[in-house]
C-alpha positions, -999 to 999 in steps of 0.1 A, spaced: 3 0 2 10 34 -9 27 49 23 19 84 7 -9 91 17 -23 131 4 -56 142 23 -86 138 6 -118 141 15 -153 122 10 -179 139 30 -158 150 59 -129 171 52 -95 172 69 -79 203 57 -49 205 31 -30 235 36 -8 245 3 10 282 2 7 296 -25 27 326 -42 -5 348 -45 5 379 -58 35 396 -82 49 431 -69 23 444 -94 -3 434 -79 -1 458 -46 -28 481 -51 -51 456 -49 -73 456 -18 -79 431 6 -110 418 -7 -97 418 -49 -67 394 -31 -94 372 -14 -107 367 -46 -75 364 -64 -67 338 -39 -96 316 -40 -96 319 -80 -59 306 -82 -64 275 -59 -91 269 -85 -71 276 -115 -40 253 -102 -61 225 -87 -97 218 -102 -100 180 -118 -117 199 -153 -91 222 -169 -120 236 -196 -138 249 -158 -168 239 -170 -165 252 -211 -151 283 -201 -127 308 -200 -114 307 -165 -85 339 -168 -120 361 -182 -139 353 -153 -116 362 -129 -109 394 -150 -146 402 -149 -152 392 -109 -122 413 -100 -140 450 -116 -167 443 -91 -165 471 -63 -160 445 -31 -163 471 -5 -173 440 24 -161 401 32 -198 388 27 -196 403 -12 -161 392 -14 -178 357 -2 -207 360 -27 -183 371 -57 -160 338 -48 -199 317 -45 -208 332 -81 -176 321 -99 -177 284 -79 -209 283 -93 -198 291 -128 -181 251 -125 -219 234 -118 -199 214 -93 -223 211 -59 -187 194 -43 -167 225 -52 -177 252 -30 -169 279 -6 -167 274 33 -168 307 51 -145 303 84 -175 290 107 -181 263 84 -146 257 84 -147 250 124 -174 230 122 -161 207 98 -129 204 122 -152 195 147 -163 168 128 -137 153 121 -127 154 161 -151 127 168 -180 151 178 -201 177 170 -235 193 184 -268 194 163 -290 171 146 -270 142 137 -274 142 97 -253 136 68 -265 152 41 -260 158 -4 -273 183 -21 -297 169 -54 -281 185 -83 -311 186 -105 -335 199 -76 -312 215 -54 -330 202 -27 -310 188 4 -314 144 7 -302 129 35 -275 101 36 -279 88 63 -285 100 100 -261 90 124 -265 68 153 -287 72 179 -287 106 169 -318 131 177 -326 127 140 -325 89 140 -350 93 165 -371 116 150 -374 86 121 -356 104 98 -343 79 74 -319 78 46 -339 90 10 -354 117 30 -357 150 16 -349 184 40 -375 210 22 -373 236 47 -350 246 77 -366 271 102 -395 275 78 -365 287 47 -365 264 13 -333 242 14 -322 249 -24 -315 289 -10 -288 269 6 -254 257 1 -247 223 13 -228 236 41 -253 263 48 -278 240 48 -251 221 77 -247 250 96 -284 257 103 -294 219 115 -261 230 141 -266 252 170 -264 252 210 -271 221 230 -307 218 237 -316 243 210 -344 233 189 -346 233 146 -379 224 131 -370 203 99 -394 197 68 -391 167 56 -404 146 25 -406 110 33 -403 87 -1 -437 71 8 -452 101 11 -467 134 -11 -471 160 15 -438 171 39 -439 171 74 -430 194 102 -404 179 126 -395 195 157 -357 186 171 -339 194 200 -295 199 189 -277 177 215 -242 171 216 -237 136 189 -198 112 199 -194 100 164 -182 60 170 -176 49 138 -178 11 147 -202 -11 165 -188 -46 163 -208 -78 178 -202 -119 180 -235 -134 166 -243 -169 173 -266 -171 142 -261 -209 141 -248 -244 149 -221 -237 121 -203 -209 147 -205 -177 153 -206 -146 130 -190 -114 136 -208 -87 125 -192 -51 119 -213 -17 112 -188 9 102 -208 43 104 -183 68 89 -146 67 78 -123 86 105 -91 85 121 -100 56 141 -119 35 121 -92 12 110 -80 3 144 -113 0 160 -123 -29 130 -86 -41 134 -90 -52 176 -125 -63 164 -118 -87 141 -86 -102 163 -116 -106 188 -140 -120 168 -108 -146 156 -99 -154 191 -138 -161 193 -136 -187 163 -159 -164 141 -168 -187 110 -169 -153 86 -177 -115 86 -205 -94 81 -192 -57 70 -223 -34 74 -219 -3 51 -254 7 49 -261 44 52 -225 53 56 -214 85 37 -177 82 35 -152 98 54 -111 94 51 -100 84 20 -68 69 34 -92 51 62 -110 32 31 -77 22 19 -64 11 49 -92 -10 60 -93 -24 26 -59 -34 31 -72 -53 62 -94 -77 43 -67 -83 12 -37 -102 8 -26 -85 -25 -47 -62 -48 -56 -26 -64 -82 -8 -37 -84 20 -57 -79 41 -87 -73 77 -86 -75 102 -121 -65 135 -120 -70 165 -143 -37 157 -167 -57 126 -168 -24 104 -151 -32 75 -133 -23 66 -100 -35 35 -73 -33 28 -43 -27 -12 -38 -30 -37 -6 4 -54 8 11 -75 31 -11 -99 51 -49 -104 54 -61 -99 90 -80 -130 77 -93 -147 49 -127 -161 62 -157 -158 45 -167 -121 40 -205 -100 31 -209 -64 23 -241 -50 32 -245 -20 6 -276 8 0 -282 37 -16 -269 56 13 -236 41 8 -216 65 -5 -179 74 -13 -152 62 10 -178 35 15 -181 28 -27 -144 26 -28 -142 -1 1 -167 -20 -14 -157 -19 -52 -122 -27 -36 -138 -62 -18 -162 -67 -49 -136 -65 -75 -106 -83 -60 -133 -111 -52 -131 -110 -20 -163 -101 -7 -202 -106 -20 -219 -76 -17 -253 -78 -7 -285 -54 -6 -287 -26 -29 -270 -1 -54 -249 24 -39 -250 66 -43 -229 67 -68 -203 90 -58 -167 87 -81 -152 122 -67 -126 138 -46 -120 171 -30 -94 187 -10 -97 214 9 -74 242 8 -71 272 37 -79 308 28 -56 333 42 -88 349 59 -97 314 78 -118 303 51 -115 276 28 -124 265 -4 -134 220 -6 -124 214 -48 -128 185 -69 -93 177 -78 -96 142 -89 -124 113 -99 -118 78 -88 -120 45 -104 -129 9 -84 -100 -19 -95 -115 -30 -123 -120 8 -139 -152 11 -133 -163 47 -129 -196 48 -104 -204 85 -102 -238 89 -102 -243 54 -114 -233 37 -78 -218 -3 -73 -248 -31 -84 -243 -56 -52 -238 -90 -63 -272 -101 -43 -301 -77 -50 -321 -79 -18 -350 -48 -14 -350 -39 21 -379 -21 35 -378 10 59 -367 -6 90 -360 12 133 -323 10 142 -330 -20 166 -349 -38 141 -308 -42 119 -296 -76 122 -332 -92 131 -353 -114 116 -371 -83 99 -339 -72 86 -343 -88 51 -308 -78 37 -289 -94 72 -304 -126 70 -292 -130 31 -260 -123 46 -257 -151 73 -275 -172 51 -243 -168 25 -217 -171 53 -230 -203 67 -232 -216 31 -193 -203 24 -188 -223 52 -200 -254 49 -190 -256 17 -151 -247 30 -153 -273 58 -166 -301 27 -133 -294 7 
């Protein structure tokens, strides 16, 4: 596995700080607002994946916007957002200082809010729920993957960027926010009042399940790819191996992603060798990350997926599927195959910029397409406490596969 991990983000972002030479001596007459605008323009100019910049003259865009009379920082932010909007890429966006700090809080392992992982519908501009965090106020309120957040405190979400919507859901502990939710099963939206809480983000839930006389099965649910996820999964598998697990179920349902590095490391836990993911940058240069060394276990593995399985989760699922290490069971994944890096701006704000796309080991580009599981099992909505029970059809299908593989291996 390559050692040189660069900081790449999927929904959760860690900062990559690049020091650009911002201005030549001829630019000394520029105002602070113009300098910040130029700084943002230059980062996109150097890093954005599409060197046609959505088929527009990027230099001309800069010259036009620099003529604006920018008197306040808010006017500058609006102009930067106008510039980025011309790319028609919802993942390339401005993060104002508070939004940037919120992202840092998210990656620290806890946050204050309602506990929703969200994305923007590129066609409607509405906020889509990728998944609620386990044990969060949003989950308790019954909000599920695929629901749409139509309004936040009465304001249409089509008026907000993704980060503005997330920021409006955050607040002080004990305060309330009203979310107008449109569920897939209903024609009319409903208002749901949620009390904000401090939410600890625990990425891994692991239990040894005694499902049959064949032996126990290790069940691992990964909720998010953060800095602790690899260690926690490794410890869980080592513990289950000592207790005689005959196979494993890795549940990636409603996992919206996280750190690419964590996804690669977790894939390496299960693979002896093989490519994990390819990345392609704006120069069409193909790079790859591969597994090297011993797998933590060679026991049968089944991965559960659904429409909330996104980004880094799809990298992991694709790596295990294409290397024939695991069977995927469930529903087609979300389909986010773009990679963003975060660049600091000099005033404490930042830019999330799409810098590359990824392909699975078999060179499948899954952006907007998703990954199709090996065994399609549709699942009606179930409550959190019903996961891994008899009504969880996807889990039950995975158990049957593990047992059948164990019996076949034993007979051989």
